[in-house]
C-alpha positions as CSV (number, residue, x, y, z in Angstrom):
1,M,0.8,1.2,-26.9
2,R,3.4,3.3,-25.1
3,D,6.1,2.2,-22.7
4,L,6.6,3.8,-19.4
5,Q,9.9,5.7,-19.8
6,G,9.4,8.4,-17.1
7,P,11.8,9.1,-14.2
8,A,10.0,6.6,-11.9
9,L,11.4,3.6,-13.8
10,M,14.7,5.2,-14.9
11,E,16.1,5.5,-11.4
12,K,18.4,2.6,-10.8
13,D,18.5,2.9,-7.0
14,P,15.1,4.0,-5.5
15,K,15.4,5.7,-2.2
16,P,14.2,4.0,1.0
17,P,10.6,4.6,2.2
18,N,10.0,8.1,3.6
19,P,6.8,8.1,5.8
20,R,6.2,11.9,5.4
21,A,6.7,11.8,1.7
22,L,4.3,8.8,1.4
23,T,1.7,10.8,3.4
24,R,2.0,13.7,1.1
25,Y,1.8,11.5,-1.9
26,S,-1.4,9.9,-0.6
27,A,-2.9,13.3,-0.1
28,V,-1.9,14.4,-3.6
29,S,-3.3,11.2,-5.0
30,Q,-6.7,12.0,-3.5
31,V,-6.7,15.5,-5.0
32,M,-5.8,14.1,-8.4
33,Q,-8.6,11.5,-8.1
34,L,-11.2,14.2,-7.4
35,L,-9.8,16.2,-10.4
36,D,-10.3,13.1,-12.6
37,E,-13.9,13.0,-11.4
38,G,-14.5,16.5,-12.7
39,L,-14.1,18.6,-9.6
40,P,-12.4,22.0,-9.9
41,L,-9.0,22.2,-8.2
42,A,-10.2,24.6,-5.4
43,H,-13.1,22.2,-4.6
44,A,-10.9,19.1,-4.7
45,L,-8.4,20.8,-2.3
46,A,-11.3,21.8,0.1
47,V,-12.6,18.3,0.1
48,C,-9.2,16.8,0.9
49,A,-8.5,19.3,3.6
50,Q,-11.5,17.9,5.5
51,R,-10.0,14.3,5.3
52,S,-7.5,12.7,7.6
53,H,-4.2,11.8,6.1
54,D,-2.4,9.3,8.4
55,G,-4.2,10.8,11.4
56,R,-3.5,14.5,10.5
57,H,-5.3,17.2,8.6
58,Y,-3.7,19.7,6.2
59,G,-5.0,23.0,4.9
60,S,-5.9,23.7,1.2
61,S,-2.9,25.9,0.7
62,T,-0.5,23.1,1.9
63,L,-2.2,20.5,-0.3
64,E,-2.0,22.9,-3.3
65,K,1.7,23.4,-2.7
66,W,2.3,19.6,-2.6
67,Y,0.1,19.1,-5.7
68,Y,2.2,21.5,-7.8
69,R,5.5,20.2,-6.5
70,Y,4.5,16.7,-7.5
71,R,3.4,17.8,-10.9
72,K,6.8,19.6,-11.4
73,L,9.2,17.2,-9.7
74,G,7.4,13.9,-9.2
75,Y,7.7,11.9,-6.1
76,A,11.2,13.4,-5.4
77,G,9.5,16.8,-4.9
78,L,7.6,15.4,-1.9
79,Q,10.6,14.0,-0.1
80,E,11.8,16.9,2.1
81,L,9.9,20.1,2.5
82,P,11.0,23.0,4.9
83,R,8.4,24.2,7.4
84,K,7.5,27.9,7.1
85,D,6.7,28.0,10.8
86,R,10.0,26.5,12.0
87,G,11.0,28.1,15.3
88,R,7.6,29.5,16.1
89,S,5.2,28.0,18.7
90,Q,1.8,26.7,17.8
91,A,-1.4,26.8,19.8
92,L,-1.9,23.0,19.5
93,S,1.0,20.9,18.4
94,G,0.5,18.0,16.0
95,Q,0.6,15.5,18.8
96,M,-1.9,17.4,20.9
97,Q,-4.3,17.6,17.9
98,E,-3.9,13.9,17.3
99,D,-4.5,13.0,21.0
100,L,-7.6,15.3,21.1
101,R,-9.0,13.9,17.9
102,K,-8.7,10.3,19.0
103,L,-10.2,10.9,22.4
104,R,-13.1,12.9,20.9
105,L,-13.9,10.1,18.5
106,E,-13.7,7.5,21.3
107,H,-16.0,9.5,23.6
108,P,-18.2,11.7,21.5
109,R,-20.7,12.2,24.3
110,L,-18.3,13.6,26.8
111,S,-18.0,17.4,27.1
112,V,-14.9,19.2,25.9
113,T,-13.9,20.2,29.4
114,S,-14.1,16.6,30.6
115,L,-11.8,15.6,27.6
116,L,-9.3,18.3,28.4
117,R,-9.3,17.4,32.1
118,H,-8.4,13.8,31.2
119,L,-5.7,14.9,28.7
120,E,-4.1,17.1,31.4
121,K,-4.3,14.3,33.9
122,E,-2.6,11.8,31.5
123,G,0.2,14.3,30.8
124,M,-0.8,14.8,27.1
125,F,-1.8,18.4,27.6
126,V,-0.2,21.0,29.9
127,A,-2.5,23.4,31.6
128,G,-1.8,27.0,30.5
129,S,-0.1,26.0,27.3
130,Y,-3.2,26.3,25.1
131,S,-6.4,28.2,25.0
132,L,-10.0,27.0,24.9
133,S,-10.7,29.0,21.7
134,S,-7.9,27.1,19.9
135,V,-9.4,23.8,21.0
136,Y,-13.0,24.7,19.9
137,R,-11.6,26.1,16.6
138,F,-9.8,22.8,15.9
139,L,-12.9,20.8,16.7
140,R,-15.1,22.9,14.4
141,E,-12.6,22.8,11.5
142,H,-12.5,19.0,11.7
143,Q,-16.2,18.5,12.2
144,L,-15.7,17.2,15.7
145,D,-17.9,19.8,17.5
146,A,-21.1,18.7,19.1
147,R,-23.3,19.8,16.2
148,S,-21.2,18.0,13.5
149,L,-21.0,14.8,15.7
150,S,-24.8,14.7,16.2
151,A,-25.3,15.1,12.4
152,G,-22.7,12.4,11.6
153,L,-20.7,14.8,9.4
154,H,-17.4,13.3,10.7
155,R,-18.1,10.0,9.1
156,E,-16.8,9.4,5.6
157,G,-18.5,7.1,3.1
158,G,-17.6,5.7,-0.2
159,P,-19.0,6.2,-3.7
160,V,-22.8,6.3,-3.7
161,K,-23.4,6.3,-7.5
162,A,-22.7,3.7,-10.1
163,F,-19.4,4.4,-11.8
164,E,-17.1,3.0,-14.6
165,K,-13.8,4.2,-15.9
166,A,-13.5,5.1,-19.5
167,L,-10.3,3.2,-20.4
168,P,-8.5,0.1,-19.2
169,N,-6.0,0.4,-16.4
170,Q,-7.4,3.7,-15.2
171,L,-8.6,1.9,-12.0
172,W,-7.8,-1.5,-10.5
173,M,-9.6,-3.0,-7.5
174,S,-8.1,-5.6,-5.3
175,D,-9.2,-7.7,-2.4
176,A,-8.5,-11.1,-0.7
177,M,-10.8,-14.1,-0.3
178,H,-10.7,-17.3,1.7
179,G,-10.2,-20.1,-0.7
180,I,-10.6,-23.9,-0.7
181,H,-8.8,-26.4,1.5
182,L,-6.1,-28.6,-0.2
183,R,-5.4,-32.1,1.0
184,S,-2.2,-33.5,-0.5
185,E,-3.1,-37.1,0.3
186,P,-6.2,-39.0,1.4
187,G,-6.6,-38.8,5.2
188,G,-3.8,-36.2,5.4
189,K,-4.0,-32.8,6.9
190,S,-5.6,-30.1,4.8
191,R,-4.3,-26.6,4.3
192,K,-6.4,-23.5,3.8
193,T,-5.8,-21.3,0.8
194,Y,-6.3,-17.6,0.2
195,L,-7.0,-15.9,-3.1
196,M,-5.6,-12.5,-4.1
197,G,-7.4,-10.9,-7.0
198,I,-7.2,-7.7,-9.0
199,I,-9.9,-6.6,-11.4
200,D,-9.8,-3.8,-14.1
201,D,-12.8,-1.5,-13.5
202,H,-13.4,-0.6,-17.2
203,S,-13.4,-4.1,-18.6
204,R,-14.1,-6.4,-15.6
205,L,-11.0,-8.3,-16.7
206,I,-9.0,-10.0,-13.9
207,V,-5.6,-8.7,-14.5
208,H,-4.2,-11.3,-12.2
209,A,-5.4,-13.7,-9.4
210,Q,-3.6,-16.3,-7.5
211,Y,-4.0,-18.6,-4.6
212,Y,-1.5,-18.7,-1.7
213,F,-1.2,-20.6,1.6
214,Q,-0.9,-17.3,3.5
215,E,-2.7,-13.9,3.5
216,Q,0.4,-11.8,3.9
217,S,1.7,-8.6,2.4
218,W,4.2,-10.4,0.1
219,C,1.3,-12.3,-1.5
220,L,-0.4,-9.1,-2.5
221,M,2.8,-7.6,-3.7
222,D,3.5,-10.7,-5.8
223,T,0.0,-10.6,-7.3
224,F,0.4,-6.8,-8.1
225,K,3.7,-7.4,-9.7
226,Q,2.4,-10.2,-11.9
227,A,-0.5,-8.1,-13.0
228,I,1.7,-5.2,-14.0
229,K,4.0,-7.5,-16.0
230,R,1.0,-8.9,-17.9
231,R,-1.3,-6.0,-18.3
232,G,0.7,-2.8,-17.8
233,I,0.7,-0.1,-15.0
234,P,-2.6,1.2,-13.6
235,E,-3.3,4.8,-12.8
236,T,-5.1,4.0,-9.6
237,F,-5.0,1.0,-7.3
238,Y,-8.1,0.8,-5.0
239,T,-8.1,-1.5,-1.9
240,D,-9.7,-1.7,1.5
241,N,-7.9,-0.7,4.7
242,G,-6.6,-4.1,5.7
243,K,-3.0,-4.4,7.0
244,I,-1.6,-6.0,3.9
245,F,-3.1,-3.2,1.7
246,T,-1.7,-0.3,3.7
247,S,1.9,-1.4,4.3
248,E,4.7,1.0,3.8
249,H,6.2,-1.3,1.2
250,M,3.0,-1.0,-0.9
251,K,2.9,2.7,-0.6
252,E,6.5,3.0,-1.7
253,V,6.1,0.8,-4.7
254,C,3.0,2.7,-5.8
255,A,4.8,6.1,-5.3
256,Q,7.8,5.0,-7.4
257,L,5.5,3.7,-10.2
258,K,3.3,6.8,-10.0
259,V,0.3,4.7,-9.1
260,R,-2.3,6.4,-6.9
261,L,-3.0,4.1,-4.0
262,V,-6.6,4.7,-2.8
263,H,-8.3,2.9,0.1
264,A,-12.0,2.4,0.6
265,R,-13.3,4.4,3.5
266,P,-14.7,2.7,6.6
267,Y,-18.2,1.1,6.1
268,A,-18.0,1.6,2.4
269,A,-17.2,-2.0,1.3
270,Y,-19.9,-1.7,-1.4
271,S,-17.6,0.6,-3.3
272,K,-15.6,-2.5,-4.3
273,G,-18.6,-4.4,-5.5
274,K,-17.1,-5.4,-8.8
275,I,-14.3,-7.5,-7.2
276,E,-16.7,-8.9,-4.6
277,R,-19.1,-9.9,-7.5
278,F,-16.2,-11.7,-9.2
279,F,-15.4,-13.6,-6.0
280,L,-19.0,-14.8,-5.8
281,T,-18.9,-16.0,-9.5
282,L,-15.6,-17.8,-8.8
283,Q,-17.0,-19.6,-5.7
284,K,-20.1,-20.7,-7.5
285,D,-18.4,-21.7,-10.8
286,F,-14.7,-22.4,-10.6
287,E,-14.4,-23.7,-7.0
288,Q,-17.5,-25.9,-7.3
289,S,-16.1,-27.5,-10.5
290,L,-13.2,-28.7,-8.5
291,V,-15.5,-31.2,-6.8
292,F,-15.5,-33.3,-10.0
293,K,-11.8,-32.8,-10.8
294,P,-10.0,-32.3,-7.5
295,V,-6.5,-30.8,-7.2
296,S,-3.9,-31.7,-4.6
297,D,-1.3,-29.0,-4.7
298,L,-1.1,-25.2,-5.0
299,G,0.6,-25.1,-8.3
300,Q,-2.1,-27.3,-10.0
301,L,-4.8,-25.2,-8.4
302,N,-3.4,-21.9,-9.8
303,Q,-2.9,-23.5,-13.3
304,R,-6.5,-24.5,-13.3
305,L,-7.6,-21.0,-12.1
306,W,-5.6,-19.2,-14.9
307,R,-7.0,-21.6,-17.5
308,W,-10.6,-20.9,-16.3
309,L,-10.0,-17.2,-16.4
310,E,-8.5,-17.1,-19.9
311,E,-10.7,-19.7,-21.6
312,D,-14.0,-19.1,-19.8
313,Y,-14.5,-16.1,-17.6
314,H,-12.8,-13.6,-19.9
315,R,-14.6,-14.9,-22.9
316,R,-18.1,-14.7,-21.5
317,P,-20.5,-11.9,-22.5
318,H,-20.9,-9.6,-19.5
319,S,-24.3,-8.1,-18.8
320,A,-22.7,-4.9,-17.3
321,L,-20.7,-4.4,-20.5
322,G,-23.6,-4.5,-22.9
323,G,-22.9,-8.2,-23.9
324,Q,-19.2,-7.6,-24.6
325,C,-16.7,-10.0,-23.0
326,P,-14.0,-8.6,-20.7
327,A,-11.1,-9.7,-22.9
328,D,-12.5,-7.8,-26.0
329,R,-13.3,-4.7,-24.0
330,F,-9.8,-4.6,-22.4
331,H,-8.0,-5.1,-25.7
332,A,-10.1,-2.5,-27.4
333,G,-8.5,0.2,-25.3
334,G,-5.0,-1.2,-25.5
335,A,-3.6,2.0,-27.0
336,S,-3.9,3.7,-23.6
337,L,-1.9,1.2,-21.6
338,R,1.4,2.0,-19.9
339,L,3.7,-0.9,-20.3
340,V,6.9,-1.6,-18.3
341,A,10.0,-1.1,-20.4
342,D,12.4,-3.1,-18.2
343,N,11.2,-6.1,-16.2
344,K,14.5,-6.2,-14.2
345,Q,14.0,-2.6,-13.1
346,L,10.4,-3.4,-12.1
347,E,11.7,-6.3,-9.9
348,R,14.0,-3.8,-8.1
349,F,11.1,-1.6,-7.3
350,F,9.4,-4.5,-5.5
351,L,12.4,-5.1,-3.3
352,K,11.8,-4.4,0.4
353,T,14.2,-2.0,2.2
354,I,15.1,-2.6,5.8
355,R,17.8,-0.9,8.0
356,R,20.2,-2.5,10.3
357,K,23.3,-1.6,12.4
358,V,26.2,-4.0,11.8
359,R,27.4,-5.7,14.9
360,H,31.0,-5.8,15.9
361,D,31.2,-9.4,14.6
362,C,30.2,-8.1,11.1
363,T,26.7,-9.7,11.3
364,I,23.1,-8.5,11.0
365,S,19.9,-10.3,11.8
366,I,16.9,-10.7,9.5
367,D,13.9,-12.6,10.9
368,N,16.2,-14.2,13.5
369,R,18.7,-15.4,10.9
370,L,22.3,-14.2,10.9
371,W,23.9,-12.7,7.8
372,E,27.5,-11.6,7.3
373,V,28.5,-8.3,5.7
374,P,32.0,-6.9,4.8
375,V,34.3,-6.0,7.6
376,A,34.6,-2.4,6.4
377,L,30.9,-1.8,7.4
378,R,31.4,-2.9,11.1
379,G,29.4,-0.6,13.4
380,Q,27.7,1.2,10.5
381,K,24.0,1.7,9.8
382,I,23.2,0.0,6.4
383,E,20.3,-0.7,4.1
384,L,19.3,-4.1,3.0
385,R,17.1,-4.7,-0.1
386,L,15.6,-8.1,-0.5
387,D,12.6,-10.0,-2.0
388,P,9.8,-9.9,0.6
389,R,9.2,-13.6,0.0
390,G,12.8,-14.4,1.2
391,A,13.9,-15.5,-2.2
392,G,16.9,-14.2,-4.0
393,P,20.0,-12.4,-2.6
394,V,20.1,-9.8,0.2
395,E,21.7,-6.6,-1.3
396,I,23.9,-4.5,1.0
397,W,23.7,-0.7,0.5
398,Y,25.6,2.0,2.4
399,R,25.4,5.7,1.6
400,E,23.7,4.9,-1.7
401,H,26.5,2.6,-2.8
402,Y,26.1,-1.2,-3.5
403,H,28.4,-3.4,-1.4
404,G,27.5,-6.8,-2.8
405,P,25.2,-9.5,-1.4
406,A,25.1,-10.5,2.2
407,R,26.1,-14.1,3.1
408,R,24.4,-16.5,5.5
409,C,26.5,-16.8,8.6
410,D,28.0,-20.2,9.1
411,K,29.3,-20.3,12.7
412,H,30.8,-23.8,12.3
413,L,32.8,-22.7,9.3
414,N,34.0,-19.6,11.1
415,G,35.0,-21.7,14.0
416,N,37.6,-23.4,11.8
417,H,39.4,-20.0,11.5
418,F,39.5,-19.5,15.3
419,S,43.2,-20.0,16.5
420,S,45.7,-18.9,19.1
421,R,45.9,-15.5,17.4
422,N,42.4,-14.7,18.7
423,Y,43.3,-15.0,22.4
424,E,46.1,-14.5,24.9
425,C,47.6,-17.4,27.0
């Protein structure tokens, strides 16, 4: 086995999320995914040029430039890129293209002239600032012209062939499932649970699964972190397009760890059939067994789940693996795993970064709670790094320098220091 010693885990202070860099990283990840599937680079670039990346399309030459910059410089190479066309006007601006694309998809049966008339009326387009030829060219390039719409070419599907990765941790799939209801005492109010699960595509091993009382982003991040600590770092993380799977925090963590974050395309839920099949097995086996030995709290439920996974599910012969069990198949390819060299550094990568401007009373607000920061930062824009669950300290960063932890504001304690020096008679 080899530890991950690359630049992603050697940086002590990861930079805050950069939406543009994350978009570029997502596009490069798709190119690299197609290369892994055997496509030539030119073909992979052409395919990705037809796809939408956070609502925008990019040409093959642009994607190729990003691809080589990422190979040479890593994620840092995608942070800031100068525009070659800076200072020159364009036929359709990025915002105009986005407005036209959205309206075209919402009303595919309307004529182009009707769409343009509506856009001008709403103030999104200015008459005389564009040409009809540029509009029709944009629609053809993005398969939004009448012929492509009638043929359904604008729709994107998922994998249509059976597939399996050659080694463990090359691809992880994740999804969420509604779990059982827990009742702490007879006649008491029950609480619904949610299961977060991640499966390894090659071995069908559940790298980690856990029940929570919420279905929130921090639950997924916690499951992902526990999976990495126990099983290593995956090459690709495959999820659906739910809000918790597409958060900026998740994108930033994957970018720092050099994990390709890939989302299932709309109407292609079948491409995550392996994790869905596991959920069905869990419902029919593990959750039904709880009828005979009920649990009353979340900790006990998770302990029983982990015991069932390690002692039962991972030891069963799997028909799709030729009779081999998931645990044996995963460990057989253990030499290819990327392991985390420093768990403390990994914890830092999972911290959430938020920005605040310090008030004149030296406080900032997080989720309607007041925190105090050093007086020297009064009126400054600072960064706060914290555990998304709300546990642990809130770190204060200003201009890439650490200024210690923030403290909860105690107004009553501060009131004891209010004296005649604070006002005039």
